[in-house]
Wavefront OBJ file of the C-alpha trace (Angstrom):
o trace
v 5.227 1.944 -67.087
v 1.573 2.730 -67.767
v 0.481 0.692 -64.747
v 2.483 2.877 -62.407
v 1.105 6.098 -63.877
v -2.519 5.010 -63.419
v -2.246 4.682 -59.635
v -3.023 7.578 -57.261
v -0.302 10.119 -56.637
v 1.238 9.863 -53.167
v 0.950 12.995 -51.075
v 4.118 15.021 -51.017
v 5.480 16.116 -47.668
v 5.857 19.800 -47.106
v 7.203 21.779 -44.185
v 5.027 24.720 -45.167
v 1.716 22.898 -45.675
v 1.600 20.283 -42.922
v -0.470 17.115 -43.166
v -3.965 17.159 -41.726
v -3.660 15.683 -38.212
v -6.850 13.659 -38.768
v -5.154 11.658 -41.526
v -3.783 8.335 -40.304
v -0.360 7.617 -41.790
v -0.915 3.884 -41.522
v -4.413 4.137 -43.045
v -5.909 2.010 -40.273
v -9.676 1.385 -40.452
v -11.832 3.628 -38.361
v -15.589 3.966 -38.003
v -17.127 6.582 -40.264
v -20.212 7.010 -38.104
v -19.850 9.795 -35.571
v -21.699 9.304 -32.291
v -23.149 12.197 -30.341
v -22.630 11.159 -26.751
v -24.769 13.867 -25.204
v -27.979 13.385 -27.197
v -29.570 11.393 -24.380
v -29.010 14.165 -21.837
v -32.051 16.403 -21.613
v -31.541 19.964 -20.530
v -33.762 21.487 -17.908
v -36.748 23.418 -19.220
v -36.048 26.284 -16.837
v -32.847 28.135 -17.580
v -30.784 29.547 -14.720
v -28.748 32.697 -14.745
v -25.959 31.212 -12.641
v -26.792 33.326 -9.579
v -27.952 30.392 -7.428
v -26.030 30.157 -4.194
v -24.628 26.946 -2.822
v -27.250 26.840 -0.096
v -30.033 26.987 -2.707
v -28.378 24.131 -4.549
v -28.249 22.155 -1.307
v -32.000 22.645 -0.783
v -32.687 21.181 -4.212
v -30.313 18.266 -3.700
v -32.929 16.389 -1.712
v -35.376 16.426 -4.621
v -32.698 15.188 -6.997
v -31.713 12.437 -4.600
v -35.259 11.113 -4.396
v -35.510 10.947 -8.165
v -32.200 9.108 -8.376
v -33.192 6.627 -5.675
v -36.287 5.700 -7.663
v -34.208 4.561 -10.624
v -33.217 0.932 -10.898
v -29.652 1.762 -11.912
v -28.746 2.883 -8.397
v -29.922 -0.430 -6.940
v -27.735 -2.435 -9.299
v -24.693 -0.154 -9.314
v -21.940 0.234 -6.715
v -23.052 1.252 -3.254
v -21.083 3.491 -0.905
v -21.629 3.331 2.845
v -20.176 5.749 5.394
v -19.347 4.541 8.884
v -18.603 7.182 11.503
v -16.183 6.259 14.225
v -17.481 6.631 17.802
v -16.345 9.824 19.521
v -16.493 10.849 23.167
v -17.629 14.396 22.363
v -20.197 15.136 19.704
v -18.655 16.869 16.705
v -20.070 20.150 15.430
v -18.204 19.996 12.137
v -20.864 17.942 10.386
v -24.519 16.998 10.507
v -26.754 14.422 8.843
v -29.772 14.986 6.666
v -33.232 13.863 7.729
v -33.146 10.733 5.567
v -29.715 9.762 6.930
v -28.076 9.530 3.507
v -26.325 12.899 3.251
v -23.417 14.231 5.289
v -23.350 18.021 5.598
v -20.087 19.719 6.507
v -19.357 23.392 6.969
v -16.081 25.106 6.113
v -14.856 28.667 6.233
v -15.217 30.570 3.012
v -11.767 31.449 1.678
v -13.051 34.774 0.377
v -14.281 35.774 3.806
v -12.095 37.279 6.542
v -14.269 36.147 9.463
v -15.837 32.843 10.525
v -19.400 34.046 10.036
v -19.540 33.383 6.335
v -19.305 29.620 6.045
v -20.279 27.375 3.164
v -21.838 23.952 3.302
v -20.811 20.851 1.415
v -23.117 17.893 0.902
v -21.879 14.325 0.441
v -24.399 11.663 -0.517
v -24.107 7.978 0.447
v -26.209 4.863 0.190
v -26.444 4.829 3.994
v -24.617 6.481 6.879
v -23.933 4.633 10.140
v -23.084 6.468 13.332
v -20.962 5.167 16.180
v -23.841 3.199 17.727
v -24.089 0.776 14.781
v -22.212 -2.453 15.511
v -20.463 -5.057 13.408
v -23.577 -7.211 13.063
v -25.680 -4.473 11.499
v -22.835 -3.447 9.203
v -22.649 -6.984 7.822
v -26.417 -7.509 7.559
v -26.909 -4.275 5.612
v -23.757 -3.954 3.533
v -22.384 -7.449 2.879
v -24.829 -10.244 3.667
v -27.412 -9.482 0.948
v -24.665 -9.215 -1.698
v -23.282 -12.658 -0.875
v -26.751 -14.162 -1.214
v -27.816 -12.361 -4.378
v -24.681 -11.654 -6.414
v -22.115 -13.975 -7.962
v -19.159 -11.586 -7.791
v -18.833 -9.175 -4.871
v -16.086 -6.663 -4.081
v -16.003 -5.061 -0.637
v -13.563 -2.142 -0.225
v -12.767 -0.046 2.839
v -11.366 3.447 2.341
v -10.329 6.114 4.820
v -7.468 7.698 6.723
v -5.188 5.795 9.076
v -6.893 4.973 12.337
v -10.409 5.492 10.967
v -11.376 1.837 11.494
v -10.961 0.215 8.058
v -9.192 -2.907 9.309
v -11.506 -3.129 12.306
v -14.538 -3.143 10.034
v -13.041 -5.895 7.866
v -11.409 -8.101 10.515
v -12.771 -7.008 13.881
v -10.875 -7.784 17.067
v -10.568 -10.622 19.557
v -14.195 -10.249 20.662
v -16.191 -8.709 17.796
v -15.880 -10.365 14.399
v -15.509 -8.186 11.323
v -16.838 -8.472 7.799
v -14.369 -11.119 6.576
v -14.868 -13.678 9.406
v -18.627 -13.285 9.091
v -18.443 -13.563 5.308
v -16.332 -16.726 5.484
v -18.752 -18.313 7.935
v -21.635 -17.272 5.708
v -20.100 -18.731 2.544
v -19.140 -22.055 4.115
v -22.569 -22.369 5.744
v -24.322 -21.838 2.410
v -22.357 -24.629 0.696
v -21.934 -26.860 3.755
v -23.841 -29.768 2.215
v -21.988 -29.602 -1.113
v -18.334 -29.127 -0.103
v -15.978 -31.491 -1.930
v -13.097 -32.929 0.071
v -10.428 -32.835 -2.671
v -9.465 -30.069 -5.129
v -10.601 -31.383 -8.490
v -11.276 -27.932 -9.970
v -8.958 -24.940 -9.951
v -9.005 -21.464 -11.439
v -5.878 -21.183 -13.609
v -5.237 -18.064 -15.694
v -8.848 -16.986 -15.314
v -10.318 -20.311 -16.511
v -11.675 -23.289 -14.569
v -9.470 -26.347 -15.138
v -9.978 -29.995 -14.140
v -6.995 -31.329 -12.179
v -5.468 -34.739 -12.658
v -4.685 -36.967 -9.677
v -1.048 -35.878 -9.434
v -2.018 -32.180 -9.607
v -4.706 -32.748 -6.970
v -2.167 -34.371 -4.655
v 0.257 -31.493 -5.209
v -2.406 -28.907 -4.327
v -3.270 -30.725 -1.122
v 0.415 -30.793 -0.152
v 0.707 -27.044 -0.758
v -2.365 -26.443 1.385
v -1.008 -28.541 4.244
v 2.397 -26.881 4.034
v 0.950 -23.362 4.289
v -1.508 -24.297 7.031
v 1.390 -25.617 9.112
v 2.954 -22.156 8.902
v -0.218 -20.421 10.064
v -0.673 -19.320 13.678
v -2.940 -21.392 15.886
v -6.256 -19.567 16.175
v -8.461 -22.501 17.160
v -9.685 -20.951 20.415
v -10.142 -17.502 18.879
v -11.991 -18.893 15.861
v -14.362 -20.903 18.052
v -15.123 -17.805 20.116
v -15.788 -15.714 16.999
v -17.863 -18.502 15.510
v -20.147 -18.581 18.538
v -20.564 -14.826 18.336
v -21.399 -14.993 14.631
v -23.964 -17.732 15.236
v -25.619 -15.630 17.928
v -25.791 -12.591 15.620
v -26.843 -14.251 12.349
v -28.893 -17.144 11.081
v -27.191 -18.402 7.939
v -29.090 -21.005 5.918
v -27.573 -23.970 4.093
v -28.588 -24.444 0.461
v -28.233 -28.127 -0.354
v -28.243 -29.182 -3.990
v -27.758 -32.947 -4.474
v -26.112 -32.714 -7.908
v -23.599 -29.994 -7.032
v -19.983 -30.199 -5.839
v -18.315 -27.063 -4.433
v -14.598 -26.347 -4.016
v -13.408 -23.166 -2.273
v -10.016 -21.522 -2.881
v -8.486 -18.442 -1.271
v -5.704 -16.077 -2.337
v -4.157 -13.011 -0.750
v -2.166 -10.262 -2.471
v -0.906 -6.808 -1.627
v -0.235 -3.857 -3.909
v 2.769 -1.908 -2.661
v 4.450 0.872 -4.662
v 2.409 -0.089 -7.730
v 3.700 -3.683 -7.566
v 1.674 -6.820 -6.802
v 3.044 -9.331 -4.278
v 1.768 -12.761 -3.270
v 1.147 -13.056 0.476
v 0.434 -16.800 0.441
v 3.413 -18.044 -1.513
v 5.601 -20.878 -0.303
v 8.239 -19.446 2.099
v 10.306 -17.133 -0.130
v 14.038 -17.355 -0.531
v 16.354 -15.268 1.614
v 19.581 -13.575 0.661
v 22.878 -13.794 2.545
v 21.789 -11.098 4.984
v 18.571 -12.910 5.855
v 16.295 -10.468 4.019
v 13.304 -11.927 2.235
v 13.357 -11.633 -1.542
v 9.907 -10.949 -2.908
v 9.216 -11.175 -6.594
v 6.407 -8.983 -7.971
v 3.684 -10.621 -10.033
v 2.249 -9.513 -13.343
v -1.371 -8.816 -14.191
v -2.499 -10.518 -17.405
v -5.696 -11.072 -19.369
v -7.043 -14.271 -20.921
v -10.212 -14.164 -23.038
v -11.464 -11.100 -21.207
v -10.642 -12.525 -17.763
v -8.101 -10.474 -15.800
v -5.889 -12.499 -13.477
v -2.572 -12.321 -11.633
v -0.032 -14.590 -13.266
v 1.623 -17.035 -10.865
v -0.622 -16.188 -7.906
v -0.871 -18.861 -5.206
v -4.426 -20.056 -4.604
v -4.954 -22.432 -1.697
v -7.698 -25.030 -1.378
v -9.556 -24.782 1.944
v -12.180 -27.009 3.515
v -13.439 -24.816 6.367
v -13.759 -21.214 7.443
v -11.073 -21.770 10.068
v -8.505 -22.745 7.425
v -9.384 -19.673 5.355
v -9.061 -17.406 8.402
v -5.703 -18.948 9.333
v -4.362 -18.216 5.844
v -5.646 -14.672 6.195
v -3.665 -14.252 9.420
v -0.568 -15.664 7.713
v -0.851 -13.152 4.884
v -1.275 -10.303 7.357
v 2.042 -11.188 8.966
v 3.731 -10.831 5.572
v 2.119 -7.566 4.512
v 3.845 -4.191 4.700
v 3.260 -2.021 7.783
v 4.805 1.239 8.927
v 4.352 3.907 11.570
v 2.405 7.082 10.807
v 1.548 10.183 12.807
v -1.839 8.736 13.828
v -1.177 4.992 13.873
v 1.942 3.162 15.045
v 1.107 0.067 12.974
v -0.534 1.279 9.788
v -0.889 -0.699 6.582
v 1.125 0.877 3.769
v -0.292 -1.298 0.982
v -3.600 -2.317 -0.553
v -4.470 -5.867 0.540
v -6.953 -7.992 -1.412
v -8.249 -11.256 0.067
v -10.153 -13.315 -2.517
v -12.481 -16.273 -1.991
v -13.252 -18.232 -5.183
v -16.147 -20.697 -5.085
v -16.001 -23.228 -7.928
v -19.128 -25.276 -8.622
v -19.457 -28.456 -10.651
v -22.816 -30.004 -11.480
v -23.482 -33.567 -12.575
v -24.484 -32.216 -15.986
v -20.869 -31.152 -16.556
v -21.409 -27.399 -16.090
v -18.865 -25.407 -14.091
v -19.496 -21.971 -12.582
v -17.518 -19.543 -10.440
v -18.373 -17.083 -7.668
v -15.702 -14.625 -6.538
v -15.732 -12.593 -3.324
v -13.015 -9.955 -2.889
v -12.342 -8.130 0.366
v -10.025 -5.127 -0.081
v -8.320 -3.247 2.747
v -6.963 -0.102 1.113
v -3.990 1.788 2.485
v -4.644 4.871 4.583
v -5.576 7.941 2.554
v -3.313 10.425 4.311
v -3.429 13.227 1.726
v -7.042 14.167 2.269
v -6.371 17.826 1.465
v -5.233 16.884 -2.033
l 1 2 3 4 5 6 7 8 9 10 11 12 13 14 15 16 17 18 19 20 21 22 23 24 25 26 27 28 29 30 31 32 33 34 35 36 37 38 39 40 41 42 43 44 45 46 47 48 49 50 51 52 53 54 55 56 57 58 59 60 61 62 63 64 65 66 67 68 69 70 71 72 73 74 75 76 77 78 79 80 81 82 83 84 85 86 87 88 89 90 91 92 93 94 95 96 97 98 99 100 101 102 103 104 105 106 107 108 109 110 111 112 113 114 115 116 117 118 119 120 121 122 123 124 125 126 127 128 129 130 131 132 133 134 135 136 137 138 139 140 141 142 143 144 145 146 147 148 149 150 151 152 153 154 155 156 157 158 159 160 161 162 163 164 165 166 167 168 169 170 171 172 173 174 175 176 177 178 179 180 181 182 183 184 185 186 187 188 189 190 191 192 193 194 195 196 197 198 199 200 201 202 203 204 205 206 207 208 209 210 211 212 213 214 215 216 217 218 219 220 221 222 223 224 225 226 227 228 229 230 231 232 233 234 235 236 237 238 239 240 241 242 243 244 245 246 247 248 249 250 251 252 253 254 255 256 257 258 259 260 261 262 263 264 265 266 267 268 269 270 271 272 273 274 275 276 277 278 279 280 281 282 283 284 285 286 287 288 289 290 291 292 293 294 295 296 297 298 299 300 301 302 303 304 305 306 307 308 309 310 311 312 313 314 315 316 317 318 319 320 321 322 323 324 325 326 327 328 329 330 331 332 333 334 335 336 337 338 339 340 341 342 343 344 345 346 347 348 349 350 351 352 353 354 355 356 357 358 359 360 361 362 363 364 365 366 367 368 369 370 371 372 373 374 375 376 377 378 379
């Protein structure tokens, strides 16, 4: 009985004196050191009285932008480019700054009863392209350097329906977009090191060596899906000639390196992830296609989509054909500004797996995201 009396008394519950909310009932460990997150932020030496107008703030925004551009963090962080769609009549609703990196819009002041009192809003971008900038310059400035310098690149297009997101990514029958140019660029870089059979595959976020039976199965899946793809041989050859005339992509040959390229295509619709390159899905009695959503999982810090179909490709034409097949399966609907508008977020991924003679394996991932139209711009 003495052993029980020596222990600490358990706190009694009381409806009058409630428990301190900082006390953890499960007594889980927590760090005792408190961090001050704002110690590194230095306040300005000159205090303001809050009477600065928005126009005065806009005049000082240029000085702040120059100081930010000088920092190395901006060069390594995400970059945002604005592309303005060509218009027949010049718009008076916006203007560009002298350096071409700030969009200035004017709106009526809600507190004012007339249109004389208008306020300006400034939006800063990495670069702004007007309607005269073509597909070639967009790729050379925004995408090409990232494919050469970075191992993992994510390209996202955002805007309202009809603003030109899909055109920038895919192009049309004559002018190639970002994805066809990127595919041609990637395959040209590794042209001398492409391996003819899929011996490496990315499974659950990790690179795995495939046995002979698994390799044969992957080649059968690739052939089966390619047979379902539309024939774009003539169109691809035409786009390829245009890309060659616009760019000069160099081949980097490494004698001790083998490269295998895989592609995947998913869409996010109503917060659910669907595979756009799966083997022909089952149909119910009414002929409707049954699509099963996929789950997002994590393995050793690597986020992946469980059960996603990745297809081994040997050329840019095969990758582009699979892209066209996935587009036919994605969700489209009619809106007030576009009769055939994408209603989902589509993500086309190109995984480049490298194997060196020393036994080292590496991965490069290129993601091209076509986001759904942002219709609720007022919100």
